LONU-392250 format. One record per residue (C-alpha): residue in three letters; x, y, z. Coordinates in steps of 0.5 Angstrom, whole numbers, padded with zeros to 4 digits, always signed. Layout:
ALAXYZ ...
***
This chain:
MET+0000+0000+0000 LYS+0006+0005+0002 LYS+0009+0003-0005 HIS+0003+0005-0009 PHE+0002+0011-0005 PHE+0009+0014-0006 PHE+0008+0013-0013 LEU+0002+0017-0013 LEU+0005+0023-0010 LEU+0011+0022-0014 THR+0008+0022-0021 LEU+0007+0030-0023 GLY+0003+0033-0029 LEU-0002+0034-0033 PHE-0006+0029-0038 ALA-0007+0033-0045 GLN-0014+0029-0047 THR-0014+0027-0054 PRO-0020+0029-0058 ALA-0024+0023-0057 LEU-0023+0021-0050 PHE-0025+0013-0051 ALA-0024+0013-0058 GLN-0019+0007-0057 PHE-0022+0004-0051 GLY-0022-0004-0052 PRO-0019-0010-0049 PRO-0012-0010-0047 GLY-0008-0011-0054 GLY-0012-0006-0058 GLY-0018-0005-0061 PRO-0024-0010-0060 GLY-0022-0016-0061 GLY-0014-0016-0062 PRO-0007-0013-0062 PRO-0006-0006-0065 GLY-0004-0006-0072 GLY-0003-0013-0073 GLY-0010-0016-0074 PHE-0012-0023-0072 GLY-0008-0029-0073 ARG-0012-0035-0076 ASP-0013-0039-0070 GLN-0015-0032-0066 ARG-0020-0030-0071 LYS-0023-0037-0070 LYS-0024-0036-0063 GLU-0026-0029-0062 PHE-0031-0029-0068 THR-0034-0036-0067 GLY-0033-0038-0060 VAL-0031-0045-0062 THR-0025-0049-0063 GLU-0026-0052-0070 ASP-0022-0050-0076 ILE-0025-0045-0080 PRO-0027-0048-0088 LYS-0020-0046-0092 GLY-0020-0043-0099 ASN-0016-0039-0103 GLY-0020-0033-0103 LYS-0018-0026-0101 ILE-0021-0019-0099 ALA-0017-0012-0097 GLY-0019-0005-0096 ILE-0018+0001-0092 LEU-0022+0005-0087 ILE-0022+0012-0087 ASP-0026+0017-0083 SER-0032+0020-0087 ILE-0031+0027-0085 SER-0023+0028-0084 GLY-0021+0023-0089 LYS-0016+0020-0084 PRO-0015+0013-0083 VAL-0019+0009-0078 GLU-0014+0005-0074 PHE-0015-0002-0070 ALA-0023-0002-0072 THR-0026-0009-0073 VAL-0028-0012-0079 ALA-0032-0018-0079 LEU-0034-0023-0084 MET-0041-0025-0084 ASN-0045-0031-0087 VAL-0051-0028-0091 LYS-0055-0034-0089 THR-0054-0035-0082 ASN-0052-0027-0080 LYS-0046-0030-0076 PRO-0039-0028-0076 ILE-0034-0033-0078 ASP-0028-0030-0079 GLY-0025-0023-0078 THR-0019-0018-0077 THR-0017-0011-0075 SER-0015-0005-0079 ASP-0007-0003-0078 ALA-0004+0004-0076 LYS-0006+0006-0084 GLY-0013+0004-0084 GLN-0012-0002-0088 PHE-0014-0009-0087 SER-0014-0016-0091 MET-0016-0023-0090 ASN-0014-0029-0094 LYS-0015-0037-0095 LEU-0023-0035-0095 ALA-0027-0041-0097 PRO-0033-0040-0103 GLY-0039-0037-0100 ASP-0044-0031-0100 TYR-0041-0026-0095 ARG-0042-0019-0093 LEU-0037-0015-0088 GLN-0039-0011-0082 TYR-0034-0005-0080 SER-0035-0003-0073 PHE-0031+0002-0068 ILE-0032+0006-0062 GLY-0034+0013-0064 TYR-0037+0011-0071 LYS-0043+0008-0073 ASN-0043+0001-0075 VAL-0043+0000-0083 ASP-0045-0006-0087 SER-0042-0008-0094 GLN-0046-0010-0100 PRO-0047-0018-0100 PHE-0041-0021-0105 THR-0039-0028-0107 ILE-0033-0031-0106 VAL-0031-0037-0111 LYS-0024-0040-0112 GLY-0019-0035-0114 THR-0023-0029-0112 ASP-0018-0023-0110 LEU-0023-0017-0108 ASN-0021-0010-0106 MET-0027-0006-0102 GLY-0023+0000-0104 ALA-0024+0006-0099 VAL-0029+0005-0094 LYS-0032+0011-0090 LEU-0034+0011-0083 PRO-0039+0016-0080 ALA-0038+0019-0073 ASP-0043+0016-0068 ILE-0045+0023-0065 ARG-0048+0019-0059 THR-0042+0016-0057 LEU-0039+0017-0050 GLY-0043+0024-0050 GLU-0039+0027-0055 VAL-0043+0031-0061 VAL-0039+0033-0067 VAL-0042+0038-0072 THR-0043+0034-0079 GLY-0044+0036-0086 GLN-0039+0042-0085 ALA-0032+0039-0085 ALA-0033+0040-0077 LEU-0032+0047-0076 ILE-0034+0047-0069 GLU-0034+0041-0065 GLU-0036+0039-0058 LYS-0033+0035-0053 VAL-0035+0032-0046 ASP-0031+0038-0043 ARG-0029+0043-0048 LEU-0031+0046-0055 VAL-0027+0046-0061 PHE-0026+0051-0066 ASN-0023+0049-0073 ALA-0019+0055-0075 ASP-0016+0053-0081 LYS-0023+0053-0084 ASP-0023+0061-0083 MET-0021+0065-0089 THR-0021+0072-0087 SER-0016+0071-0081 LYS-0011+0069-0086 GLY-0005+0074-0085 GLY-0007+0076-0078 ASP-0005+0073-0071 ALA-0008+0069-0066 SER-0013+0075-0063 ASP-0016+0075-0070 VAL-0018+0068-0070 LEU-0020+0068-0063 LYS-0025+0074-0065 ARG-0029+0068-0069 VAL-0029+0063-0063 PRO-0036+0062-0059 MET-0036+0064-0052 LEU-0030+0069-0053 SER-0030+0076-0054 VAL-0023+0080-0056 ASP-0023+0088-0055 LEU-0020+0093-0059 ASP-0013+0092-0054 GLY-0013+0085-0056 ASN-0015+0083-0049 VAL-0019+0076-0049 SER-0026+0075-0045 LEU-0029+0068-0044 ARG-0037+0069-0042 GLY-0035+0076-0040 SER-0029+0074-0035 GLN-0022+0076-0037 ASN-0020+0071-0031 ILE-0017+0066-0036 ARG-0011+0062-0038 VAL-0009+0061-0045 LEU-0004+0055-0047 ILE-0001+0054-0053 ASN+0000+0047-0055 ASN-0002+0045-0048 LYS+0004+0049-0046 PRO+0005+0056-0042 SER+0010+0062-0044 THR+0012+0067-0039 ILE+0010+0072-0044 VAL+0003+0070-0044 ALA+0003+0071-0036 SER+0006+0078-0037 SER+0001+0080-0043 VAL-0004+0075-0046 ALA-0006+0081-0051 ASP+0002+0081-0053 ALA+0003+0074-0053 LEU-0003+0073-0058 LYS+0000+0078-0063 GLN+0006+0073-0064 ILE+0002+0067-0066 PRO+0001+0067-0074 ALA-0007+0066-0075 ASP-0004+0061-0081 MET-0001+0056-0076 ILE-0007+0055-0072 LYS-0011+0049-0073 THR-0016+0049-0067 VAL-0018+0053-0061 GLU-0020+0049-0055 VAL-0025+0053-0050 ILE-0025+0049-0044 THR-0030+0052-0039 SER-0030+0047-0034 PRO-0023+0044-0033 SER-0022+0037-0030 ALA-0017+0036-0024 LYS-0012+0034-0029 TYR-0011+0042-0031 ASP-0008+0047-0026 ALA-0013+0050-0022 GLU-0012+0057-0025 GLY-0017+0061-0029 ALA-0023+0063-0026 ALA-0027+0063-0032 GLY-0024+0057-0036 ILE-0018+0055-0041 ILE-0016+0057-0048 ASN-0012+0052-0051 ILE-0009+0054-0058 VAL-0007+0048-0062 THR-0002+0050-0068 LYS-0002+0045-0074 LYS+0002+0039-0073 ILE+0007+0037-0079 THR+0005+0029-0081 LEU+0009+0030-0087 HIS+0014+0025-0090 GLY+0020+0028-0094 LEU+0022+0035-0094 THR+0017+0041-0095 LEU+0017+0049-0094 ASN+0011+0053-0093 VAL+0011+0060-0095 ASP+0005+0065-0092 ALA+0005+0072-0094 GLY+0000+0078-0093 VAL+0000+0086-0094 GLY-0005+0090-0092 LEU-0007+0097-0090 ARG-0006+0096-0082 ALA-0001+0090-0082 SER+0004+0086-0087 ASN+0007+0079-0085 LEU+0011+0074-0088 GLY+0012+0067-0085 LEU+0017+0061-0087 ASN+0016+0054-0084 GLY+0020+0048-0086 SER+0020+0041-0084 PHE+0024+0034-0085 ARG+0022+0027-0083 GLN+0025+0021-0085 GLY+0025+0014-0081 LYS+0024+0015-0074 LEU+0027+0023-0074 GLY+0023+0029-0075 ILE+0025+0036-0075 SER+0022+0043-0076 LEU+0024+0050-0077 GLY+0019+0056-0077 GLY+0019+0064-0077 PHE+0014+0069-0077 GLY+0014+0076-0077 ARG+0009+0082-0077 ALA+0009+0089-0078 MET+0003+0093-0076 TYR+0002+0101-0077 ASN-0005+0104-0073 ARG-0007+0110-0071 ALA-0012+0112-0066 SER-0015+0118-0062 SER-0018+0119-0056 THR-0021+0125-0051 LEU-0022+0125-0044 ASP-0027+0129-0039 GLN-0026+0128-0032 THR-0028+0131-0025 THR-0024+0130-0019 LEU-0026+0132-0012 VAL-0019+0134-0008 GLY-0021+0136-0001 ALA-0026+0141-0002 GLN-0024+0143-0009 LEU-0027+0141-0015 LEU-0022+0140-0021 ARG-0024+0139-0028 THR-0019+0135-0033 SER-0020+0135-0041 GLN-0015+0131-0045 GLN-0014+0130-0053 ALA-0009+0125-0055 THR-0007+0122-0062 ALA-0002+0116-0063 PHE+0001+0112-0068 ASP+0003+0105-0066 LYS+0009+0101-0070 PRO+0009+0095-0067 VAL+0013+0089-0070 PHE+0012+0082-0067 GLY+0016+0076-0069 GLN+0017+0068-0067 TYR+0022+0063-0069 THR+0021+0056-0067 MET+0025+0049-0068 GLY+0023+0042-0066 PHE+0025+0035-0066 ASP+0022+0028-0065 TYR+0025+0022-0065 ASP+0022+0015-0064 LEU+0026+0011-0058 ALA+0022+0005-0059 LYS+0015+0003-0062 ASN+0012+0005-0056 GLN+0017+0011-0053 SER+0018+0017-0056 LEU+0022+0024-0055 THR+0020+0031-0056 ALA+0024+0037-0056 ASN+0022+0044-0058 VAL+0025+0051-0057 ARG+0021+0057-0059 TYR+0024+0065-0059 GLY+0019+0070-0059 THR+0020+0078-0060 ARG+0016+0084-0059 ASN+0018+0091-0061 PHE+0012+0096-0059 ILE+0014+0103-0061 GLN+0008+0108-0060 GLN+0009+0116-0061 GLN+0004+0120-0057 GLN+0001+0127-0057 GLN-0002+0129-0051 LEU-0006+0136-0049 THR-0008+0136-0042 SER-0012+0142-0039 THR-0014+0143-0032 TYR-0019+0147-0029 THR-0021+0149-0022 GLN-0029+0151-0021 THR-0030+0157-0017 SER-0036+0158-0012 ARG-0040+0161-0018 SER-0039+0155-0022 ILE-0034+0158-0027 ASP-0028+0154-0029 SER-0021+0157-0028 LEU-0015+0155-0032 LEU-0010+0152-0027 SER-0005+0149-0032 MET-0004+0147-0039 THR+0001+0141-0042 ASN+0003+0139-0048 ARG+0007+0133-0048 ASP+0010+0129-0054 VAL+0011+0122-0051 ASN+0015+0116-0054 ARG+0014+0109-0051 ARG+0018+0103-0052 ASP+0015+0096-0050 LEU+0020+0091-0052 SER+0020+0084-0050 ASN+0024+0077-0052 SER+0022+0070-0049 VAL+0025+0063-0050 ASP+0021+0057-0048 MET+0025+0050-0048 ASN+0022+0044-0047 LEU+0024+0036-0047 ASP+0018+0031-0046 TYR+0018+0023-0046 ILE+0012+0018-0046 HIS+0012+0011-0046 THR+0006+0008-0048 PHE+0004+0001-0045 LYS-0002-0001-0049 PRO-0008+0004-0052 GLN-0010+0009-0046 GLN-0004+0006-0041 GLU+0002+0011-0041 TRP+0007+0014-0037 SER+0010+0021-0039 ILE+0015+0026-0036 SER+0016+0033-0038 THR+0020+0039-0037 GLN+0020+0046-0039 TYR+0024+0052-0038 SER+0021+0059-0040 ARG+0024+0066-0039 THR+0022+0073-0041 GLY+0025+0080-0041 LEU+0021+0086-0041 THR+0023+0093-0042 ASN+0017+0098-0041 ASN+0020+0105-0042 PHE+0018+0112-0044 TYR+0021+0119-0046 ALA+0017+0125-0046 ASP+0018+0132-0048 LEU+0014+0137-0044 LEU+0012+0144-0049 ASN+0009+0150-0048 ASN+0004+0153-0052 MET+0009+0156-0057 GLY+0012+0149-0057 THR+0018+0151-0053 LEU+0021+0145-0049 THR+0019+0146-0041 GLY+0021+0140-0038 ARG+0023+0132-0040 GLN+0021+0126-0036 ARG+0024+0119-0037 ASN+0022+0112-0034 LEU+0026+0106-0034 ASN+0023+0099-0032 ASN+0027+0092-0034 ASN+0023+0086-0032 THR+0025+0079-0032 ASN+0020+0073-0031 GLN+0023+0066-0031 GLU+0020+0059-0029 MET+0022+0052-0029 THR+0017+0046-0029 ILE+0018+0039-0028 GLN+0012+0034-0028 THR+0010+0027-0030 ASP+0003+0023-0030 TYR+0000+0016-0031 GLN-0006+0014-0034 THR-0009+0007-0035 PRO-0016+0004-0037 ILE-0020+0000-0032 ARG-0024-0005-0036 LYS-0027-0002-0042 ASN-0031+0004-0040 GLN-0027+0007-0034 LEU-0020+0011-0034 LEU-0016+0013-0028 GLU-0011+0019-0028 PHE-0006+0021-0023 GLY+0000+0026-0023 GLY+0003+0032-0020 LYS+0007+0038-0022 ALA+0013+0043-0019 ILE+0013+0050-0021 MET+0019+0055-0019 ARG+0018+0062-0021 GLN+0022+0068-0020 VAL+0020+0075-0022 ASP+0026+0081-0022 SER+0024+0088-0023 HIS+0028+0094-0023 TYR+0026+0101-0024 GLN+0028+0108-0024 TYR+0025+0115-0026 GLN+0028+0121-0029 VAL+0026+0129-0030 GLY+0029+0134-0033 SER+0028+0142-0034 SER+0028+0146-0040 THR+0035+0145-0041 GLY+0033+0138-0043 GLU+0039+0135-0038 LEU+0036+0129-0034 ARG+0037+0127-0027 PHE+0034+0122-0022 ASP+0027+0124-0019 PRO+0028+0125-0011 THR+0020+0124-0010 ASN+0020+0118-0014 PRO+0026+0114-0012 ALA+0029+0108-0016 GLY+0027+0101-0014 SER+0026+0094-0015 LEU+0022+0088-0013 LEU+0024+0080-0013 TYR+0019+0076-0013 SER+0019+0068-0012 GLN+0013+0063-0012 ASN+0014+0056-0011 ILE+0008+0051-0013 GLY+0007+0044-0011 ALA+0001+0040-0014 GLY-0002+0033-0015 TYR-0009+0031-0018 MET-0013+0025-0019 SER-0018+0024-0024 TYR-0023+0018-0026 THR-0028+0017-0032 TYR-0033+0012-0032 VAL-0038+0011-0038 THR-0044+0007-0036 PRO-0048+0003-0041 SER-0054+0008-0041 LYS-0049+0013-0044 TYR-0048+0017-0038 THR-0040+0020-0037 PHE-0038+0022-0031 LYS-0031+0025-0030 VAL-0029+0027-0023 GLY-0023+0029-0019 THR-0019+0033-0014 ARG-0013+0037-0014 TYR-0009+0040-0009 GLU-0004+0046-0010 HIS+0001+0049-0005 THR+0004+0056-0006 GLY+0010+0059-0002 ILE+0012+0066-0004 THR+0018+0070-0002 ALA+0018+0077-0004 THR+0023+0083-0003 GLN+0022+0090-0005 SER+0028+0095-0005 THR+0029+0103-0006 GLU+0035+0107-0005 GLN+0032+0111+0001 ARG+0029+0105+0005 GLY+0033+0099+0003 ASN+0031+0092+0003 ILE+0024+0091+0005 PRO+0021+0084+0006 LEU+0014+0083+0004 VAL+0010+0078+0009 ILE+0006+0074+0004 PRO+0003+0067+0008 ALA+0004+0061+0004 TYR-0003+0058+0002 GLY-0006+0051+0000 ASN-0012+0050-0004 LEU-0016+0044-0005 VAL-0020+0044-0012 PRO-0025+0039-0014 SER-0028+0038-0021 ILE-0034+0034-0023 ASN-0037+0033-0030 VAL-0043+0029-0032 SER-0046+0028-0039 LYS-0051+0024-0042 SER-0053+0022-0049 LEU-0060+0022-0050 LYS-0064+0020-0057 GLY-0064+0024-0063 GLY-0056+0026-0062 THR-0058+0030-0056 THR-0053+0031-0050 LEU-0054+0034-0044 LYS-0048+0036-0039 ALA-0047+0039-0032 ALA-0041+0041-0029 TYR-0038+0044-0023 ASN-0031+0046-0021 ARG-0027+0051-0016 ARG-0021+0055-0019 ILE-0016+0060-0017 GLN-0013+0066-0020 ARG-0006+0068-0018 PRO-0004+0075-0019 GLY+0000+0077-0026 LEU+0006+0081-0027 GLN+0003+0087-0029 GLN-0001+0087-0022 LEU+0005+0086-0018 ASN+0010+0091-0021 PRO+0010+0097-0016 ASN+0013+0101-0021 PRO+0009+0107-0023 ASN+0008+0107-0030 SER+0007+0115-0032 ALA+0007+0115-0039 ASN+0000+0119-0039 PRO+0001+0123-0032 GLN-0007+0123-0032 MET-0007+0115-0031 VAL-0001+0112-0027 MET-0001+0105-0026 VAL+0002+0102-0020 GLY+0002+0094-0018 ASN+0001+0091-0011 PRO+0006+0086-0010 THR+0002+0084-0003 LEU-0004+0081-0007 LYS-0007+0074-0006 PRO-0010+0070-0010 GLU-0018+0070-0011 LEU-0022+0063-0011 THR-0028+0062-0016 ASP-0034+0057-0016 ASN-0036+0055-0023 ALA-0043+0051-0025 GLU-0046+0050-0032 LEU-0051+0046-0035 SER-0051+0045-0043 LEU-0056+0042-0048 SER-0053+0041-0055 SER-0057+0037-0061 THR-0057+0036-0068 ILE-0063+0037-0072 LYS-0063+0035-0079 LYS-0057+0039-0081 THR-0057+0044-0076 TYR-0053+0044-0069 ILE-0055+0048-0063 ASN-0052+0049-0056 ALA-0055+0052-0051 ALA-0052+0053-0044 LEU-0053+0057-0037 PHE-0047+0058-0032 GLY-0046+0062-0026 ARG-0039+0064-0022 LEU-0038+0066-0015 THR-0032+0070-0013 ASN-0029+0072-0007 ASN-0023+0076-0005 ALA-0023+0078-0012 ILE-0017+0082-0015 THR-0020+0089-0017 GLN-0018+0095-0020 ILE-0018+0101-0015 ARG-0018+0109-0018 LEU-0015+0114-0013 PRO-0014+0122-0014 SER-0006+0123-0015 ASP-0003+0126-0009 THR+0002+0130-0013 LEU-0001+0132-0020 ALA-0008+0136-0020 GLY-0013+0132-0024 GLY-0009+0126-0024 ILE-0011+0119-0023 ILE-0007+0113-0020 THR-0010+0106-0021 THR-0008+0100-0017 TYR-0010+0093-0015 GLN-0013+0090-0008 ASN-0016+0084-0006 ILE-0023+0087-0004 GLY-0028+0085-0009 VAL-0034+0080-0009 GLN-0037+0078-0016 ARG-0043+0074-0017 THR-0045+0073-0025 VAL-0050+0069-0028 GLY-0051+0068-0036 ALA-0053+0064-0042 ASN-0050+0063-0049 ILE-0053+0060-0055 PHE-0050+0058-0062 PHE-0052+0054-0068 ASN-0048+0051-0074 THR-0052+0050-0080 ASN-0052+0048-0088 LEU-0056+0052-0092 THR-0054+0048-0098 PRO-0048+0043-0099 LYS-0043+0049-0100 TRP-0046+0054-0096 SER-0046+0054-0088 LEU-0048+0059-0083 ASN-0046+0059-0076 GLY-0047+0064-0070 GLY-0050+0066-0063 LEU-0051+0070-0057 ASP-0049+0071-0050 GLY-0050+0075-0044 TYR-0049+0075-0037 TYR-0052+0079-0031 VAL-0046+0081-0026 TYR-0046+0084-0019 MET-0040+0087-0016 GLN-0038+0089-0009 GLY-0032+0093-0007 LEU-0028+0098-0003 THR-0026+0105-0005 PRO-0024+0111-0002 GLY-0030+0116+0000 ALA-0030+0124+0000 ASP-0028+0124+0008 GLY-0022+0120+0006 LYS-0025+0113+0009 SER-0026+0107+0005 MET-0033+0106+0004 MET-0037+0100+0001 ILE-0040+0101-0007 SER-0043+0096-0011 ASN-0045+0096-0018 THR-0050+0091-0023 GLY-0051+0091-0030 VAL-0052+0086-0036 SER-0048+0085-0042 ILE-0050+0082-0049 GLY-0046+0080-0055 GLY-0046+0076-0061 ARG-0043+0074-0068 LEU-0045+0071-0075 MET-0041+0068-0080 SER-0042+0065-0087 GLN-0038+0061-0091 LEU-0039+0059-0099 GLN-0035+0054-0103 LEU-0036+0056-0110 ASP-0033+0053-0117 LYS-0026+0053-0119 GLY-0023+0053-0113 TRP-0026+0060-0111 SER-0029+0061-0104 ALA-0032+0067-0100 GLN-0033+0068-0092 VAL-0037+0074-0088 PHE-0036+0075-0081 SER-0039+0080-0076 PHE-0039+0081-0068 PHE-0041+0086-0063 ARG-0040+0086-0055 GLY-0045+0091-0052 PRO-0043+0095-0046 SER-0040+0092-0040 PRO-0041+0093-0033 GLN-0035+0095-0028 LEU-0035+0096-0021 GLN-0034+0104-0022 GLY-0037+0105-0029 THR-0038+0102-0035 GLN-0034+0099-0041 GLY-0036+0101-0048 SER-0039+0097-0053 PHE-0035+0095-0060 TYR-0036+0091-0066 MET-0032+0089-0072 TYR-0034+0086-0079 SER-0030+0083-0085 LEU-0031+0080-0092 GLY-0026+0075-0095 VAL-0025+0071-0102 ARG-0020+0066-0103 LYS-0018+0062-0110 ASP-0014+0056-0109 LEU-0008+0055-0114 ALA-0007+0049-0118 SER-0007+0042-0114 LYS-0008+0046-0108 ARG-0001+0048-0107 GLY-0003+0055-0105 SER-0008+0060-0105 ILE-0009+0068-0106 GLY-0014+0072-0102 LEU-0017+0079-0101 ALA-0020+0081-0094 ALA-0023+0087-0092 GLU-0025+0089-0085 ASN-0029+0095-0082 PHE-0029+0098-0089 ALA-0035+0102-0088 GLY-0035+0109-0084 ASN-0028+0112-0081 GLY-0027+0106-0075 ILE-0030+0104-0069 THR-0031+0109-0063 MET-0032+0106-0056 ARG-0034+0110-0050 THR-0032+0108-0043 THR-0035+0111-0036 LEU-0032+0111-0029 ASN-0036+0114-0023 SER-0034+0114-0016 PRO-0035+0118-0010 LEU-0028+0122-0012 ILE-0028+0121-0019 SER-0033+0122-0025 GLN-0030+0120-0032 VAL-0032+0120-0039 ASN-0027+0117-0044 VAL-0028+0116-0052 THR-0023+0112-0056 HIS-0023+0112-0063 LEU-0019+0107-0067 TYR-0018+0108-0075 ASN-0018+0100-0076 ALA-0021+0100-0083 ASN-0016+0095-0087 LEU-0016+0091-0093 LYS-0011+0086-0094 VAL-0008+0081-0099 THR-0006+0074-0097 PHE-0001+0069-0101 THR+0001+0062-0099 TYR+0005+0057-0102 ARG+0008+0050-0101 ILE+0014+0047-0104 GLY+0017+0040-0103 LYS+0016+0033-0104 MET+0012+0030-0099 SER+0007+0024-0097 PHE+0003+0023-0091 GLU+0004+0018-0086 GLU+0000+0016-0080 PRO+0000+0021-0074 ARG+0005+0020-0068 ARG+0003+0019-0061 LYS+0007+0025-0058 ALA+0010+0026-0051 ARG+0005+0031-0047 SER+0008+0038-0045 VAL+0008+0042-0039 SER+0002+0046-0039 ASN+0002+0052-0033 ASP-0005+0055-0033 ASP-0004+0058-0026 VAL-0003+0066-0027 LYS-0007+0071-0028 GLY-0005+0075-0034 GLY-0007+0082-0037 ASP-0010+0088-0033 GLY-0017+0085-0033 GLY-0022+0082-0028 ASP-0028+0078-0028 GLY-0033+0084-0029 GLY-0030+0088-0023 GLY-0023+0090-0026 GLN-0024+0097-0029 PRO-0022+0098-0036 GLN-0016+0103-0038 ALA-0019+0110-0037 ALA-0013+0112-0040 PRO-0014+0114-0048 ALA-0013+0108-0053 ALA-0007+0112-0055 ASN-0004+0110-0048 ARG-0006+0103-0049 PRO-0002+0097-0054 ARG-0006+0094-0059 
***
């Protein structure tokens, strides 16, 4: 007993679930009736199919064929092929398909027969009767097996190349079917995924919450922990295969992400030989170039890739603000314009090697870079209000600001997997990730005549790194049960250094004594273990229950030139995180699902960093290194069904968050009319909502899909009052969003797509975030032999861009911020593939590290405030 308990605690990691959880469940040794890949021996088939020991009548007849998936066209391996006697309707012989979907039987006696093909996850298919005579050599050709949408509580959208699939615990959006996102990045793809919304700054929300985790091929990156929006811009849309939305993660996933997990799966290379893919695009707002090559021979596969994207955006904004400072009322007006010139790049190298038939090794190195340069002009006027309600000009400042947000990230992982038999495997994974961040600005202060009156510079350098080791083990228990357990260790460290400089009209810079230089050293160590159990009943109930325990220890030291090293006391904490997922397959292809889980949301780097970011002195951002995690309880109930050619999914969900990390805005003590934004654990949030979406085929070549979602949120928190004391405030509201997309396949390789999306106003603790929308139209022409394509897409082409109005209200502050983004775009895309290649069967790869436990970005779950600074001060 002690030995088994020790092995349970030693095992680390996270099980990356296959698309069809039990697609290969069967007796030990492969699919129903035999070992994988080998088919039945003559005696083995006799015993399996007839149950008797007499020899099967022998002859010299032969039958062969290949089994393929009716939707994807991929081989169906380890499926059962039974030779049925037409007269008795009983099996007298049989075999299984191999790893390439091929099957064959020989030494068959003369007679009248038919073949029956069966495999879990597919409907049984019977061939037409045929007759075997002496010397018959019959080839059945390619046999298409249709998916059984009722199997194991899984629904597959059929008839439209599976644009959207629903699994037992996730929704899968097949991004490679979307043409208008070509030449874009991951944020362009996520805009089209049901239940997700992406705002004008690239921040992603799931059912109204930005408390999510974003993974790339089941792996994290430190740059994602720093900024989800920036990380998404480094991933080319053309390399994304699917986007998985996991609203109710099981115990095998890290407990982070209050609303759920988004896993971006890039295209896998399953080609044999040497290939090179070229992806290019030119547009009014962005251009891109990508090169990806691969080589595979025998047991070794190598891939190299590079992608770069340059953007050029304009934006403008206005800010009107009233602030109560003591007994004085100040009014601030600001007009700002900005020109953004971000450049993003990503370079990857990977290899995989089959150590043996059932063992493989995978290694990858990814380097990402971001150079976000922004030029701003800010005209700020501050007025005092007299007793006669007449505004008196207090100050006017004209600022030319040069912002530089730079980063580089390296992710390296080494993964090993040993497969003992189908669904029984053990893996160990390691990953090292490091990101360097630079967030600087340089500002000239000018008077009305354009003469230099002062200068400011902020220097902020951060390093965020982590080391992870994990291992996990899974094994089937009989045919309808699966046991998984494992654990993980994560060692993180954040090192931030900052200084602030000021200068006079001479332009000479010196350190500002009122803002001394400082640093933050933040270390976080996490140990976790989990157990998960899945059970499928004969009546088509699927139960997936599990629990996960995570222990977090933190040490932090803040240093300043004046006060020296200051240890920050942050107690260690442990959390038990249960999860339950239940699904039931009903008649007519209908599936009912219910789920409950508890999630943790740890603060991210931007929320911890104590460096005051004063690129816009009216909107100063300051992190809080003493933040604690927030806990959220989630529940959801969903129903999905396929009615003729239409697939419909509807869901109800609820979230309860305590100790929520909430943005708080305070008047500045040093600048009249200025606002300081920071974070505190003071919020309570209760959210209930619903979403519905559909997919339908109007004709065999014309598809339509779309949906609506909405939620009601109640928020409660503390904020400073007019008397200087904290007071409790609350807010409620409803937000509604929707999308609609249609695709049309035309003759001679032409295709077209239309897409539209909107998100209504979203309630915040101290105000309301404005609404926004987008739409696009695209056409594409496939080149000869489908080796490439050329496309044209237009986005937001009517009018002069998008305007978003955001409000902020508190006892001390009243603010209206109007952002105008000139985001009309026209782009031409081109893809081409060269090289000699042939398809080979997909290999079973080792699992990779999947850290999904840090809160990223600036958003909160409804209670976090939007950036009230003009859009000119926010990266896009």
